[in-house]
PDBQT receptor file of N, H, CA, C and O in Angstrom, charges set to zero:
ATOM      1  N   UNK A   1      31.021   6.205 -20.969  1.00  0.00    +0.000 N 
ATOM      2  CA  UNK A   1      30.570   5.343 -19.902  1.00  0.00    +0.000 C 
ATOM      3  C   UNK A   1      30.150   6.084 -18.630  1.00  0.00    +0.000 C 
ATOM      4  O   UNK A   1      29.252   5.611 -17.933  1.00  0.00    +0.000 OA
ATOM      5  N   UNK A   2      30.762   7.224 -18.301  1.00  0.00    +0.000 N 
ATOM      6  H   UNK A   2      31.491   7.608 -18.867  1.00  0.00    +0.000 HD
ATOM      7  CA  UNK A   2      30.336   7.908 -17.066  1.00  0.00    +0.000 C 
ATOM      8  C   UNK A   2      28.865   8.313 -17.111  1.00  0.00    +0.000 C 
ATOM      9  O   UNK A   2      28.200   8.337 -16.075  1.00  0.00    +0.000 OA
ATOM     10  N   UNK A   3      28.349   8.631 -18.296  1.00  0.00    +0.000 N 
ATOM     11  H   UNK A   3      28.889   8.612 -19.138  1.00  0.00    +0.000 HD
ATOM     12  CA  UNK A   3      26.938   8.995 -18.424  1.00  0.00    +0.000 C 
ATOM     13  C   UNK A   3      26.027   7.816 -18.119  1.00  0.00    +0.000 C 
ATOM     14  O   UNK A   3      24.954   7.984 -17.540  1.00  0.00    +0.000 OA
ATOM     15  N   UNK A   4      26.460   6.623 -18.510  1.00  0.00    +0.000 N 
ATOM     16  H   UNK A   4      27.332   6.486 -18.980  1.00  0.00    +0.000 HD
ATOM     17  CA  UNK A   4      25.673   5.424 -18.251  1.00  0.00    +0.000 C 
ATOM     18  C   UNK A   4      25.605   5.138 -16.751  1.00  0.00    +0.000 C 
ATOM     19  O   UNK A   4      24.554   4.763 -16.233  1.00  0.00    +0.000 OA
ATOM     20  N   UNK A   5      26.720   5.315 -16.064  1.00  0.00    +0.000 N 
ATOM     21  H   UNK A   5      27.574   5.620 -16.484  1.00  0.00    +0.000 HD
ATOM     22  CA  UNK A   5      26.739   5.077 -14.617  1.00  0.00    +0.000 C 
ATOM     23  C   UNK A   5      25.810   6.054 -13.897  1.00  0.00    +0.000 C 
ATOM     24  O   UNK A   5      25.071   5.676 -12.987  1.00  0.00    +0.000 OA
ATOM     25  N   UNK A   6      25.864   7.300 -14.317  1.00  0.00    +0.000 N 
ATOM     26  H   UNK A   6      26.465   7.607 -15.056  1.00  0.00    +0.000 HD
ATOM     27  CA  UNK A   6      25.008   8.313 -13.702  1.00  0.00    +0.000 C 
ATOM     28  C   UNK A   6      23.534   7.999 -13.962  1.00  0.00    +0.000 C 
ATOM     29  O   UNK A   6      22.698   8.118 -13.066  1.00  0.00    +0.000 OA
ATOM     30  N   UNK A   7      23.224   7.596 -15.197  1.00  0.00    +0.000 N 
ATOM     31  H   UNK A   7      23.903   7.499 -15.925  1.00  0.00    +0.000 HD
ATOM     32  CA  UNK A   7      21.850   7.230 -15.538  1.00  0.00    +0.000 C 
ATOM     33  C   UNK A   7      21.395   6.025 -14.725  1.00  0.00    +0.000 C 
ATOM     34  O   UNK A   7      20.262   5.995 -14.243  1.00  0.00    +0.000 OA
ATOM     35  N   UNK A   8      22.265   5.036 -14.568  1.00  0.00    +0.000 N 
ATOM     36  H   UNK A   8      23.185   5.060 -14.959  1.00  0.00    +0.000 HD
ATOM     37  CA  UNK A   8      21.928   3.846 -13.785  1.00  0.00    +0.000 C 
ATOM     38  C   UNK A   8      21.677   4.213 -12.317  1.00  0.00    +0.000 C 
ATOM     39  O   UNK A   8      20.756   3.679 -11.699  1.00  0.00    +0.000 OA
ATOM     40  N   UNK A   9      22.471   5.102 -11.763  1.00  0.00    +0.000 N 
ATOM     41  H   UNK A   9      23.220   5.536 -12.264  1.00  0.00    +0.000 HD
ATOM     42  CA  UNK A   9      22.267   5.529 -10.380  1.00  0.00    +0.000 C 
ATOM     43  C   UNK A   9      20.933   6.269 -10.215  1.00  0.00    +0.000 C 
ATOM     44  O   UNK A   9      20.212   6.031  -9.247  1.00  0.00    +0.000 OA
ATOM     45  N   UNK A  10      20.608   7.152 -11.141  1.00  0.00    +0.000 N 
ATOM     46  H   UNK A  10      21.194   7.346 -11.927  1.00  0.00    +0.000 HD
ATOM     47  CA  UNK A  10      19.340   7.869 -11.070  1.00  0.00    +0.000 C 
ATOM     48  C   UNK A  10      18.161   6.907 -11.237  1.00  0.00    +0.000 C 
ATOM     49  O   UNK A  10      17.150   7.030 -10.545  1.00  0.00    +0.000 OA
ATOM     50  N   UNK A  11      18.295   5.960 -12.149  1.00  0.00    +0.000 N 
ATOM     51  H   UNK A  11      19.116   5.860 -12.711  1.00  0.00    +0.000 HD
ATOM     52  CA  UNK A  11      17.227   4.975 -12.343  1.00  0.00    +0.000 C 
ATOM     53  C   UNK A  11      17.046   4.144 -11.069  1.00  0.00    +0.000 C 
ATOM     54  O   UNK A  11      15.916   3.859 -10.673  1.00  0.00    +0.000 OA
ATOM     55  N   UNK A  12      18.137   3.760 -10.435  1.00  0.00    +0.000 N 
ATOM     56  H   UNK A  12      19.055   3.991 -10.757  1.00  0.00    +0.000 HD
ATOM     57  CA  UNK A  12      18.052   3.019  -9.179  1.00  0.00    +0.000 C 
ATOM     58  C   UNK A  12      17.381   3.842  -8.090  1.00  0.00    +0.000 C 
ATOM     59  O   UNK A  12      16.572   3.321  -7.323  1.00  0.00    +0.000 OA
ATOM     60  N   UNK A  13      17.714   5.117  -8.023  1.00  0.00    +0.000 N 
ATOM     61  H   UNK A  13      18.372   5.539  -8.646  1.00  0.00    +0.000 HD
ATOM     62  CA  UNK A  13      17.103   6.004  -7.034  1.00  0.00    +0.000 C 
ATOM     63  C   UNK A  13      15.601   6.117  -7.264  1.00  0.00    +0.000 C 
ATOM     64  O   UNK A  13      14.817   6.058  -6.318  1.00  0.00    +0.000 OA
ATOM     65  N   UNK A  14      15.208   6.279  -8.513  1.00  0.00    +0.000 N 
ATOM     66  H   UNK A  14      15.845   6.327  -9.282  1.00  0.00    +0.000 HD
ATOM     67  CA  UNK A  14      13.777   6.376  -8.841  1.00  0.00    +0.000 C 
ATOM     68  C   UNK A  14      13.062   5.083  -8.470  1.00  0.00    +0.000 C 
ATOM     69  O   UNK A  14      11.956   5.126  -7.931  1.00  0.00    +0.000 OA
ATOM     70  N   UNK A  15      13.669   3.941  -8.747  1.00  0.00    +0.000 N 
ATOM     71  H   UNK A  15      14.567   3.905  -9.185  1.00  0.00    +0.000 HD
ATOM     72  CA  UNK A  15      13.055   2.661  -8.388  1.00  0.00    +0.000 C 
ATOM     73  C   UNK A  15      12.922   2.508  -6.876  1.00  0.00    +0.000 C 
ATOM     74  O   UNK A  15      11.908   2.004  -6.394  1.00  0.00    +0.000 OA
ATOM     75  N   UNK A  16      13.922   2.931  -6.133  1.00  0.00    +0.000 N 
ATOM     76  H   UNK A  16      14.746   3.341  -6.525  1.00  0.00    +0.000 HD
ATOM     77  CA  UNK A  16      13.858   2.862  -4.670  1.00  0.00    +0.000 C 
ATOM     78  C   UNK A  16      12.745   3.744  -4.119  1.00  0.00    +0.000 C 
ATOM     79  O   UNK A  16      12.012   3.343  -3.214  1.00  0.00    +0.000 OA
ATOM     80  N   UNK A  17      12.625   4.940  -4.667  1.00  0.00    +0.000 N 
ATOM     81  H   UNK A  17      13.219   5.266  -5.402  1.00  0.00    +0.000 HD
ATOM     82  CA  UNK A  17      11.568   5.855  -4.223  1.00  0.00    +0.000 C 
ATOM     83  C   UNK A  17      10.189   5.284  -4.567  1.00  0.00    +0.000 C 
ATOM     84  O   UNK A  17       9.267   5.344  -3.753  1.00  0.00    +0.000 OA
ATOM     85  N   UNK A  18      10.054   4.735  -5.765  1.00  0.00    +0.000 N 
ATOM     86  H   UNK A  18      10.803   4.686  -6.426  1.00  0.00    +0.000 HD
ATOM     87  CA  UNK A  18       8.771   4.152  -6.171  1.00  0.00    +0.000 C 
ATOM     88  C   UNK A  18       8.414   2.961  -5.284  1.00  0.00    +0.000 C 
ATOM     89  O   UNK A  18       7.259   2.816  -4.883  1.00  0.00    +0.000 OA
ATOM     90  N   UNK A  19       9.377   2.118  -4.977  1.00  0.00    +0.000 N 
ATOM     91  H   UNK A  19      10.315   2.235  -5.302  1.00  0.00    +0.000 HD
ATOM     92  CA  UNK A  19       9.125   0.964  -4.123  1.00  0.00    +0.000 C 
ATOM     93  C   UNK A  19       8.717   1.414  -2.717  1.00  0.00    +0.000 C 
ATOM     94  O   UNK A  19       7.787   0.861  -2.129  1.00  0.00    +0.000 OA
ATOM     95  N   UNK A  20       9.407   2.402  -2.190  1.00  0.00    +0.000 N 
ATOM     96  H   UNK A  20      10.163   2.851  -2.667  1.00  0.00    +0.000 HD
ATOM     97  CA  UNK A  20       9.081   2.915  -0.856  1.00  0.00    +0.000 C 
ATOM     98  C   UNK A  20       7.674   3.493  -0.835  1.00  0.00    +0.000 C 
ATOM     99  O   UNK A  20       6.922   3.256   0.111  1.00  0.00    +0.000 OA
ATOM    100  N   UNK A  21       7.308   4.250  -1.865  1.00  0.00    +0.000 N 
ATOM    101  H   UNK A  21       7.919   4.443  -2.633  1.00  0.00    +0.000 HD
ATOM    102  CA  UNK A  21       5.964   4.818  -1.944  1.00  0.00    +0.000 C 
ATOM    103  C   UNK A  21       4.918   3.710  -2.023  1.00  0.00    +0.000 C 
ATOM    104  O   UNK A  21       3.857   3.825  -1.409  1.00  0.00    +0.000 OA
ATOM    105  N   UNK A  22       5.194   2.646  -2.761  1.00  0.00    +0.000 N 
ATOM    106  H   UNK A  22       6.055   2.552  -3.259  1.00  0.00    +0.000 HD
ATOM    107  CA  UNK A  22       4.279   1.514  -2.895  1.00  0.00    +0.000 C 
ATOM    108  C   UNK A  22       4.080   0.811  -1.550  1.00  0.00    +0.000 C 
ATOM    109  O   UNK A  22       2.959   0.435  -1.209  1.00  0.00    +0.000 OA
ATOM    110  N   UNK A  23       5.147   0.633  -0.796  1.00  0.00    +0.000 N 
ATOM    111  H   UNK A  23       6.058   0.938  -1.073  1.00  0.00    +0.000 HD
ATOM    112  CA  UNK A  23       5.056  -0.003   0.521  1.00  0.00    +0.000 C 
ATOM    113  C   UNK A  23       4.256   0.873   1.482  1.00  0.00    +0.000 C 
ATOM    114  O   UNK A  23       3.411   0.366   2.220  1.00  0.00    +0.000 OA
ATOM    115  N   UNK A  24       4.511   2.174   1.480  1.00  0.00    +0.000 N 
ATOM    116  H   UNK A  24       5.198   2.585   0.881  1.00  0.00    +0.000 HD
ATOM    117  CA  UNK A  24       3.777   3.092   2.357  1.00  0.00    +0.000 C 
ATOM    118  C   UNK A  24       2.294   3.090   1.993  1.00  0.00    +0.000 C 
ATOM    119  O   UNK A  24       1.444   3.063   2.883  1.00  0.00    +0.000 OA
ATOM    120  N   UNK A  25       1.975   3.117   0.712  1.00  0.00    +0.000 N 
ATOM    121  H   UNK A  25       2.666   3.138  -0.011  1.00  0.00    +0.000 HD
ATOM    122  CA  UNK A  25       0.578   3.087   0.261  1.00  0.00    +0.000 C 
ATOM    123  C   UNK A  25      -0.105   1.798   0.730  1.00  0.00    +0.000 C 
ATOM    124  O   UNK A  25      -1.245   1.830   1.194  1.00  0.00    +0.000 OA
ATOM    125  N   UNK A  26       0.589   0.677   0.609  1.00  0.00    +0.000 N 
ATOM    126  H   UNK A  26       1.515   0.651   0.233  1.00  0.00    +0.000 HD
ATOM    127  CA  UNK A  26       0.037  -0.594   1.069  1.00  0.00    +0.000 C 
ATOM    128  C   UNK A  26      -0.216  -0.586   2.565  1.00  0.00    +0.000 C 
ATOM    129  O   UNK A  26      -1.240  -1.089   3.027  1.00  0.00    +0.000 OA
ATOM    130  N   UNK A  27       0.712  -0.019   3.326  1.00  0.00    +0.000 N 
ATOM    131  H   UNK A  27       1.544   0.390   2.951  1.00  0.00    +0.000 HD
ATOM    132  CA  UNK A  27       0.519   0.066   4.770  1.00  0.00    +0.000 C 
ATOM    133  C   UNK A  27      -0.686   0.931   5.107  1.00  0.00    +0.000 C 
ATOM    134  O   UNK A  27      -1.470   0.579   5.989  1.00  0.00    +0.000 OA
ATOM    135  N   UNK A  28      -0.845   2.055   4.421  1.00  0.00    +0.000 N 
ATOM    136  H   UNK A  28      -0.208   2.341   3.705  1.00  0.00    +0.000 HD
ATOM    137  CA  UNK A  28      -1.985   2.933   4.683  1.00  0.00    +0.000 C 
ATOM    138  C   UNK A  28      -3.303   2.237   4.346  1.00  0.00    +0.000 C 
ATOM    139  O   UNK A  28      -4.284   2.390   5.074  1.00  0.00    +0.000 OA
ATOM    140  N   UNK A  29      -3.337   1.487   3.265  1.00  0.00    +0.000 N 
ATOM    141  H   UNK A  29      -2.540   1.363   2.674  1.00  0.00    +0.000 HD
ATOM    142  CA  UNK A  29      -4.542   0.751   2.900  1.00  0.00    +0.000 C 
ATOM    143  C   UNK A  29      -4.846  -0.325   3.946  1.00  0.00    +0.000 C 
ATOM    144  O   UNK A  29      -6.001  -0.521   4.327  1.00  0.00    +0.000 OA
ATOM    145  N   UNK A  30      -3.812  -1.013   4.402  1.00  0.00    +0.000 N 
ATOM    146  H   UNK A  30      -2.874  -0.855   4.093  1.00  0.00    +0.000 HD
ATOM    147  CA  UNK A  30      -3.980  -2.043   5.429  1.00  0.00    +0.000 C 
ATOM    148  C   UNK A  30      -4.519  -1.417   6.711  1.00  0.00    +0.000 C 
ATOM    149  O   UNK A  30      -5.433  -1.959   7.333  1.00  0.00    +0.000 OA
ATOM    150  N   UNK A  31      -3.954  -0.281   7.105  1.00  0.00    +0.000 N 
ATOM    151  H   UNK A  31      -3.212   0.158   6.600  1.00  0.00    +0.000 HD
ATOM    152  CA  UNK A  31      -4.399   0.406   8.313  1.00  0.00    +0.000 C 
ATOM    153  C   UNK A  31      -5.859   0.825   8.187  1.00  0.00    +0.000 C 
ATOM    154  O   UNK A  31      -6.625   0.711   9.144  1.00  0.00    +0.000 OA
ATOM    155  N   UNK A  32      -6.243   1.308   7.013  1.00  0.00    +0.000 N 
ATOM    156  H   UNK A  32      -5.621   1.401   6.236  1.00  0.00    +0.000 HD
ATOM    157  CA  UNK A  32      -7.632   1.710   6.764  1.00  0.00    +0.000 C 
ATOM    158  C   UNK A  32      -8.563   0.501   6.890  1.00  0.00    +0.000 C 
ATOM    159  O   UNK A  32      -9.641   0.610   7.475  1.00  0.00    +0.000 OA
ATOM    160  N   UNK A  33      -8.159  -0.642   6.350  1.00  0.00    +0.000 N 
ATOM    161  H   UNK A  33      -7.284  -0.731   5.874  1.00  0.00    +0.000 HD
ATOM    162  CA  UNK A  33      -8.987  -1.851   6.430  1.00  0.00    +0.000 C 
ATOM    163  C   UNK A  33      -9.129  -2.338   7.865  1.00  0.00    +0.000 C 
ATOM    164  O   UNK A  33     -10.180  -2.853   8.245  1.00  0.00    +0.000 OA
ATOM    165  N   UNK A  34      -8.089  -2.180   8.654  1.00  0.00    +0.000 N 
ATOM    166  H   UNK A  34      -7.235  -1.762   8.345  1.00  0.00    +0.000 HD
ATOM    167  CA  UNK A  34      -8.161  -2.603  10.048  1.00  0.00    +0.000 C 
ATOM    168  C   UNK A  34      -9.065  -1.655  10.843  1.00  0.00    +0.000 C 
ATOM    169  O   UNK A  34      -9.858  -2.102  11.671  1.00  0.00    +0.000 OA
ATOM    170  N   UNK A  35      -8.945  -0.356  10.594  1.00  0.00    +0.000 N 
ATOM    171  H   UNK A  35      -8.300   0.008   9.922  1.00  0.00    +0.000 HD
ATOM    172  CA  UNK A  35      -9.746   0.635  11.322  1.00  0.00    +0.000 C 
ATOM    173  C   UNK A  35     -11.220   0.595  10.927  1.00  0.00    +0.000 C 
ATOM    174  O   UNK A  35     -12.095   0.756  11.777  1.00  0.00    +0.000 OA
ATOM    175  N   UNK A  36     -11.494   0.382   9.649  1.00  0.00    +0.000 N 
ATOM    176  H   UNK A  36     -10.782   0.252   8.959  1.00  0.00    +0.000 HD
ATOM    177  CA  UNK A  36     -12.878   0.399   9.162  1.00  0.00    +0.000 C 
ATOM    178  C   UNK A  36     -13.150  -0.866   8.347  1.00  0.00    +0.000 C 
ATOM    179  O   UNK A  36     -13.142  -0.834   7.116  1.00  0.00    +0.000 OA
ATOM    180  N   UNK A  37     -13.389  -1.965   9.038  1.00  0.00    +0.000 N 
ATOM    181  H   UNK A  37     -13.396  -1.991  10.037  1.00  0.00    +0.000 HD
ATOM    182  CA  UNK A  37     -13.625  -3.230   8.307  1.00  0.00    +0.000 C 
ATOM    183  C   UNK A  37     -14.934  -3.183   7.534  1.00  0.00    +0.000 C 
ATOM    184  O   UNK A  37     -15.853  -2.446   7.889  1.00  0.00    +0.000 OA
ATOM    185  N   UNK A  38     -15.003  -3.955   6.503  1.00  0.00    +0.000 N 
ATOM    186  H   UNK A  38     -14.255  -4.554   6.215  1.00  0.00    +0.000 HD
ATOM    187  CA  UNK A  38     -16.234  -4.051   5.727  1.00  0.00    +0.000 C 
ATOM    188  C   UNK A  38     -16.399  -5.491   5.285  1.00  0.00    +0.000 C 
ATOM    189  O   UNK A  38     -15.425  -6.227   5.130  1.00  0.00    +0.000 OA
ATOM    190  N   UNK A  39     -17.631  -5.872   5.089  1.00  0.00    +0.000 N 
ATOM    191  H   UNK A  39     -18.423  -5.273   5.214  1.00  0.00    +0.000 HD
ATOM    192  CA  UNK A  39     -17.912  -7.236   4.659  1.00  0.00    +0.000 C 
ATOM    193  C   UNK A  39     -17.351  -7.462   3.268  1.00  0.00    +0.000 C 
ATOM    194  O   UNK A  39     -17.507  -6.618   2.385  1.00  0.00    +0.000 OA
ATOM    195  N   UNK A  40     -16.710  -8.577   3.074  1.00  0.00    +0.000 N 
ATOM    196  H   UNK A  40     -16.583  -9.262   3.791  1.00  0.00    +0.000 HD
ATOM    197  CA  UNK A  40     -16.167  -8.920   1.772  1.00  0.00    +0.000 C 
ATOM    198  C   UNK A  40     -14.818  -8.306   1.495  1.00  0.00    +0.000 C 
ATOM    199  O   UNK A  40     -14.197  -8.642   0.488  1.00  0.00    +0.000 OA
ATOM    200  N   UNK A  41     -14.336  -7.414   2.350  1.00  0.00    +0.000 N 
ATOM    201  H   UNK A  41     -14.841  -7.141   3.169  1.00  0.00    +0.000 HD
ATOM    202  CA  UNK A  41     -13.032  -6.800   2.154  1.00  0.00    +0.000 C 
ATOM    203  C   UNK A  41     -11.934  -7.625   2.789  1.00  0.00    +0.000 C 
ATOM    204  O   UNK A  41     -12.166  -8.737   3.265  1.00  0.00    +0.000 OA
ATOM    205  N   UNK A  42     -10.738  -7.070   2.792  1.00  0.00    +0.000 N 
ATOM    206  H   UNK A  42     -10.549  -6.168   2.406  1.00  0.00    +0.000 HD
ATOM    207  CA  UNK A  42      -9.583  -7.767   3.365  1.00  0.00    +0.000 C 
ATOM    208  C   UNK A  42      -9.831  -8.136   4.813  1.00  0.00    +0.000 C 
ATOM    209  O   UNK A  42      -9.517  -9.248   5.239  1.00  0.00    +0.000 OA
ATOM    210  N   UNK A  43     -10.398  -7.200   5.576  1.00  0.00    +0.000 N 
ATOM    211  H   UNK A  43     -10.653  -6.297   5.230  1.00  0.00    +0.000 HD
ATOM    212  CA  UNK A  43     -10.583  -7.442   7.000  1.00  0.00    +0.000 C 
ATOM    213  C   UNK A  43     -12.019  -7.849   7.317  1.00  0.00    +0.000 C 
ATOM    214  O   UNK A  43     -12.531  -7.530   8.390  1.00  0.00    +0.000 OA
ATOM    215  N   UNK A  44     -12.665  -8.542   6.404  1.00  0.00    +0.000 N 
ATOM    216  H   UNK A  44     -12.249  -8.801   5.532  1.00  0.00    +0.000 HD
ATOM    217  CA  UNK A  44     -14.019  -9.010   6.634  1.00  0.00    +0.000 C 
ATOM    218  C   UNK A  44     -14.105  -9.957   7.816  1.00  0.00    +0.000 C 
ATOM    219  O   UNK A  44     -15.174 -10.117   8.403  1.00  0.00    +0.000 OA
ATOM    220  N   UNK A  45     -13.005 -10.580   8.169  1.00  0.00    +0.000 N 
ATOM    221  H   UNK A  45     -12.136 -10.450   7.692  1.00  0.00    +0.000 HD
ATOM    222  CA  UNK A  45     -12.986 -11.483   9.320  1.00  0.00    +0.000 C 
ATOM    223  C   UNK A  45     -13.252 -10.738  10.621  1.00  0.00    +0.000 C 
ATOM    224  O   UNK A  45     -13.595 -11.363  11.625  1.00  0.00    +0.000 OA
ATOM    225  N   UNK A  46     -13.102  -9.411  10.627  1.00  0.00    +0.000 N 
ATOM    226  H   UNK A  46     -12.823  -8.903   9.811  1.00  0.00    +0.000 HD
ATOM    227  CA  UNK A  46     -13.378  -8.627  11.825  1.00  0.00    +0.000 C 
ATOM    228  C   UNK A  46     -14.867  -8.354  11.994  1.00  0.00    +0.000 C 
ATOM    229  O   UNK A  46     -15.314  -8.001  13.085  1.00  0.00    +0.000 OA
ATOM    230  N   UNK A  47     -15.621  -8.512  10.940  1.00  0.00    +0.000 N 
ATOM    231  H   UNK A  47     -15.257  -8.798  10.053  1.00  0.00    +0.000 HD
ATOM    232  CA  UNK A  47     -17.037  -8.168  10.967  1.00  0.00    +0.000 C 
ATOM    233  C   UNK A  47     -17.867  -9.339  11.484  1.00  0.00    +0.000 C 
ATOM    234  O   UNK A  47     -17.528 -10.505  11.283  1.00  0.00    +0.000 OA
ATOM    235  N   UNK A  48     -18.946  -9.000  12.142  1.00  0.00    +0.000 N 
ATOM    236  H   UNK A  48     -19.221  -8.053  12.306  1.00  0.00    +0.000 HD
ATOM    237  CA  UNK A  48     -19.899 -10.014  12.576  1.00  0.00    +0.000 C 
ATOM    238  C   UNK A  48     -21.043 -10.103  11.569  1.00  0.00    +0.000 C 
ATOM    239  O   UNK A  48     -22.145 -10.530  11.914  1.00  0.00    +0.000 OA
ATOM    240  N   UNK A  49     -20.786  -9.708  10.345  1.00  0.00    +0.000 N 
ATOM    241  H   UNK A  49     -19.891  -9.361  10.065  1.00  0.00    +0.000 HD
ATOM    242  CA  UNK A  49     -21.803  -9.707   9.288  1.00  0.00    +0.000 C 
ATOM    243  C   UNK A  49     -23.027  -8.921   9.741  1.00  0.00    +0.000 C 
ATOM    244  O   UNK A  49     -24.161  -9.378   9.595  1.00  0.00    +0.000 OA
ATOM    245  N   UNK A  50     -22.793  -7.768  10.276  1.00  0.00    +0.000 N 
ATOM    246  H   UNK A  50     -21.872  -7.397  10.395  1.00  0.00    +0.000 HD
ATOM    247  CA  UNK A  50     -23.901  -6.957  10.766  1.00  0.00    +0.000 C 
ATOM    248  C   UNK A  50     -23.536  -5.495  10.767  1.00  0.00    +0.000 C 
ATOM    249  O   UNK A  50     -22.835  -5.025   9.871  1.00  0.00    +0.000 OA
ATOM    250  N   UNK A  51     -24.007  -4.766  11.767  1.00  0.00    +0.000 N 
ATOM    251  H   UNK A  51     -24.576  -5.147  12.495  1.00  0.00    +0.000 HD
ATOM    252  CA  UNK A  51     -23.805  -3.318  11.806  1.00  0.00    +0.000 C 
ATOM    253  C   UNK A  51     -22.358  -2.903  12.075  1.00  0.00    +0.000 C 
ATOM    254  O   UNK A  51     -22.024  -1.727  11.934  1.00  0.00    +0.000 OA
ATOM    255  N   UNK A  52     -21.507  -3.832  12.454  1.00  0.00    +0.000 N 
ATOM    256  H   UNK A  52     -21.778  -4.788  12.568  1.00  0.00    +0.000 HD
ATOM    257  CA  UNK A  52     -20.104  -3.466  12.703  1.00  0.00    +0.000 C 
ATOM    258  C   UNK A  52     -19.370  -3.120  11.423  1.00  0.00    +0.000 C 
ATOM    259  O   UNK A  52     -18.363  -2.413  11.454  1.00  0.00    +0.000 OA
ATOM    260  N   UNK A  53     -19.859  -3.606  10.314  1.00  0.00    +0.000 N 
ATOM    261  H   UNK A  53     -20.677  -4.181  10.289  1.00  0.00    +0.000 HD
ATOM    262  CA  UNK A  53     -19.184  -3.387   9.033  1.00  0.00    +0.000 C 
ATOM    263  C   UNK A  53     -19.708  -2.128   8.375  1.00  0.00    +0.000 C 
ATOM    264  O   UNK A  53     -20.880  -1.776   8.507  1.00  0.00    +0.000 OA
ATOM    265  N   UNK A  54     -18.816  -1.454   7.662  1.00  0.00    +0.000 N 
ATOM    266  H   UNK A  54     -17.864  -1.740   7.555  1.00  0.00    +0.000 HD
ATOM    267  CA  UNK A  54     -19.198  -0.232   6.963  1.00  0.00    +0.000 C 
ATOM    268  C   UNK A  54     -19.145  -0.482   5.463  1.00  0.00    +0.000 C 
ATOM    269  O   UNK A  54     -18.275  -1.197   4.966  1.00  0.00    +0.000 OA
ATOM    270  N   UNK A  55     -20.076   0.112   4.767  1.00  0.00    +0.000 N 
ATOM    271  H   UNK A  55     -20.782   0.693   5.171  1.00  0.00    +0.000 HD
ATOM    272  CA  UNK A  55     -20.039   0.058   3.305  1.00  0.00    +0.000 C 
ATOM    273  C   UNK A  55     -19.237   1.240   2.809  1.00  0.00    +0.000 C 
ATOM    274  O   UNK A  55     -19.352   2.341   3.346  1.00  0.00    +0.000 OA
ATOM    275  N   UNK A  56     -18.434   1.023   1.800  1.00  0.00    +0.000 N 
ATOM    276  H   UNK A  56     -18.341   0.128   1.364  1.00  0.00    +0.000 HD
ATOM    277  CA  UNK A  56     -17.675   2.122   1.203  1.00  0.00    +0.000 C 
ATOM    278  C   UNK A  56     -18.157   2.341  -0.197  1.00  0.00    +0.000 C 
ATOM    279  O   UNK A  56     -17.653   3.223  -0.892  1.00  0.00    +0.000 OA
TER     280      UNK A  56
């Protein structure tokens, strides 16, 4: 049983790290969308449907 507990702790640690990385990645993508809005993207509401929007 001690091996199972150790495995469960390592699996939990890996899941926590993966979740944290996923949240950070989402924040970076959100920040990118706010800084460089584009038509049809998440932050399309920032665009005036003109030269303010950038194509990626």
